[in-house]
Rosetta silent file (secondary structure, phi, psi, omega in degrees, C-alpha in Angstrom):
SEQUENCE: XXXXXXXXXXXXXXXXXXXXXXXXXXXXXXXXXXXXXXXXXXXXXXXXXXXXXXXXXXXXXXXXXXXXXXXXXXXX
SCORE:     score description
SCORE:     0.000 S_00000001
   1 L     0.000  150.819 -176.351    3.964    5.707   -3.625 S_00000001
   2 L  -128.406  142.668  177.479    0.957    5.248   -1.212 S_00000001
   3 L   -83.619  131.417 -173.269   -0.700    2.020   -0.187 S_00000001
   4 L   -73.959  -28.153 -178.670   -4.348    1.953   -1.209 S_00000001
   5 L   -85.431  -56.249 -170.938   -5.370   -0.258    1.842 S_00000001
   6 L   -94.037  -16.726 -177.165   -3.295    0.892    4.827 S_00000001
   7 L    79.994   12.023 -177.764   -2.397    4.422    3.584 S_00000001
   8 L   -61.638  137.110 -178.209    1.302    3.998    4.194 S_00000001
   9 L  -129.309  165.359  172.093    3.317    6.829    2.789 S_00000001
  10 L   -58.194  140.857  174.649    7.027    7.665    2.801 S_00000001
  11 E   -96.795  146.919 -178.989    8.443    8.832    6.093 S_00000001
  12 E  -114.627  153.837 -179.375   10.732   11.847    6.147 S_00000001
  13 E  -172.342 -157.751  178.730   13.739   12.789    8.232 S_00000001
  14 E  -114.027  137.422  166.523   17.376   13.705    8.259 S_00000001
  15 E   -86.985  130.611 -176.284   20.403   11.953    6.936 S_00000001
  16 E  -118.567  121.842  178.331   23.081   12.623    9.488 S_00000001
  17 L   -77.852  173.152  177.274   26.700   12.507    8.481 S_00000001
  18 L   -59.914  -30.830  179.912   29.673   11.621   10.713 S_00000001
  19 L   -88.169    0.359  177.792   30.190   15.428   11.281 S_00000001
  20 L    77.835   16.046  170.184   26.492   15.737   12.108 S_00000001
  21 L   -67.613  134.401  179.230   25.551   17.655    8.919 S_00000001
  22 E  -108.885  125.316  173.782   21.847   17.130    8.250 S_00000001
  23 E  -127.597  151.117 -178.711   20.177   16.731    4.878 S_00000001
  24 E   -70.335  147.764  177.935   16.698   15.571    4.160 S_00000001
  25 E  -144.962  172.856  177.990   15.954   12.064    3.260 S_00000001
  26 E  -140.568  149.441  174.233   12.927    9.817    2.959 S_00000001
  27 E  -101.631  110.660 -178.494   12.050    6.255    3.897 S_00000001
  28 L   -86.967  131.394  174.433    9.895    4.597    1.188 S_00000001
  29 L   -60.752  155.072  175.767    7.435    1.923    2.154 S_00000001
  30 L   -78.872   94.542 -172.845    7.690   -1.463    0.581 S_00000001
  31 E  -113.909  133.545 -177.672    4.848   -0.941   -1.890 S_00000001
  32 E  -125.386  154.549  174.122    4.067   -3.489   -4.628 S_00000001
  33 E  -103.022  117.244 -170.809    1.643   -3.588   -7.516 S_00000001
  34 E  -126.491  140.394  179.535   -0.351   -6.782   -7.113 S_00000001
  35 E  -105.328  127.745 -177.292   -2.969   -8.275   -9.349 S_00000001
  36 E  -127.317  144.704  176.442   -5.953  -10.255   -7.876 S_00000001
  37 E   -84.392  128.711  177.249   -8.806  -12.142   -9.502 S_00000001
  38 E  -115.083  103.527 -175.126  -12.161  -10.943   -8.048 S_00000001
  39 L   -57.373  -39.923  178.737  -14.832  -13.527   -8.722 S_00000001
  40 L   -60.563  -36.383  177.814  -17.759  -11.276   -7.942 S_00000001
  41 L   -85.048  -14.590  178.998  -16.500   -8.661  -10.553 S_00000001
  42 L    58.510   36.770  174.839  -15.438  -11.458  -12.932 S_00000001
  43 E  -158.963  173.945  175.256  -12.124   -9.591  -13.672 S_00000001
  44 E   -90.356  151.418  177.341   -8.646   -8.905  -12.313 S_00000001
  45 E  -128.070  128.769  176.777   -8.038   -5.928  -10.130 S_00000001
  46 E   -97.921  116.609  173.362   -4.587   -4.241   -9.759 S_00000001
  47 E  -119.458  150.522  178.411   -3.893   -2.758   -6.409 S_00000001
  48 E   -96.177  112.134 -169.701   -0.956   -0.823   -5.052 S_00000001
  49 E  -133.037  142.894  167.113   -0.309   -2.436   -1.679 S_00000001
  50 E   -70.335  162.436 -178.926    2.308   -2.458    1.086 S_00000001
  51 H   -62.500  -35.938  176.945    3.570   -5.894    2.094 S_00000001
  52 H   -64.449  -29.697  178.647    1.553   -5.672    5.291 S_00000001
  53 H   -76.005  -33.841  176.449   -1.592   -4.959    3.262 S_00000001
  54 H   -63.096  -41.283  176.604   -0.798   -7.971    1.013 S_00000001
  55 H   -65.492  -31.199 -179.252   -0.864  -10.161    4.174 S_00000001
  56 H   -73.430  -35.226  171.419   -4.025   -8.582    5.169 S_00000001
  57 H   -68.097  -37.665  178.725   -5.657   -9.464    1.884 S_00000001
  58 H   -65.732  -35.864 -178.030   -4.413  -12.993    2.183 S_00000001
  59 H   -79.479  -43.542 -173.895   -5.979  -13.272    5.653 S_00000001
  60 H   -91.377  -28.734 -177.592   -9.315  -11.443    5.029 S_00000001
  61 L   104.906  149.815 -175.967   -9.918  -12.275    1.308 S_00000001
  62 H   -72.697  -33.713 -173.557   -9.950  -10.046   -1.742 S_00000001
  63 H   -62.819  -42.360 -173.676  -13.711   -9.801   -1.751 S_00000001
  64 H   -76.476  -29.530 -179.461  -14.007   -8.109    1.716 S_00000001
  65 H   -70.001  -45.506  174.015  -11.000   -5.887    0.900 S_00000001
  66 H   -62.445  -40.006  172.732  -12.513   -4.717   -2.345 S_00000001
  67 H   -55.957  -42.065 -177.672  -15.769   -4.082   -0.522 S_00000001
  68 H   -67.747  -43.590 -178.900  -13.990   -1.921    2.112 S_00000001
  69 H   -64.056  -37.608  177.355  -12.172    0.080   -0.584 S_00000001
  70 H   -69.060  -35.529  178.190  -15.333    0.753   -2.441 S_00000001
  71 H   -69.118  -28.067  172.629  -16.992    1.907    0.692 S_00000001
  72 H   -76.316  -12.825  173.481  -14.105    4.345    1.128 S_00000001
  73 L    97.195    9.900  178.785  -14.872    5.671   -2.315 S_00000001
  74 L   -79.085  134.766 -179.758  -11.743    4.243   -3.934 S_00000001
  75 L   -76.908  124.090 -178.346  -12.184    3.322   -7.680 S_00000001
  76 L  -119.398    0.000    0.000  -11.277   -0.391   -8.083 S_00000001
């Protein structure tokens, strides 16, 4: 999964056993599907956001975030 606002994606690396055998693994970001009411659009918008992005939306407001996503060309 990928965050629509911050662009966070899974990180990749190695799982290292006690004997130092290495196998590939991934660290998934904490991504949530969150539904917001956008008054200017008069409808709900569902966004896939990391928890850091949810805090950003709470601080900046959903209107400015939706405007920024539309400027990037993301369909909201």
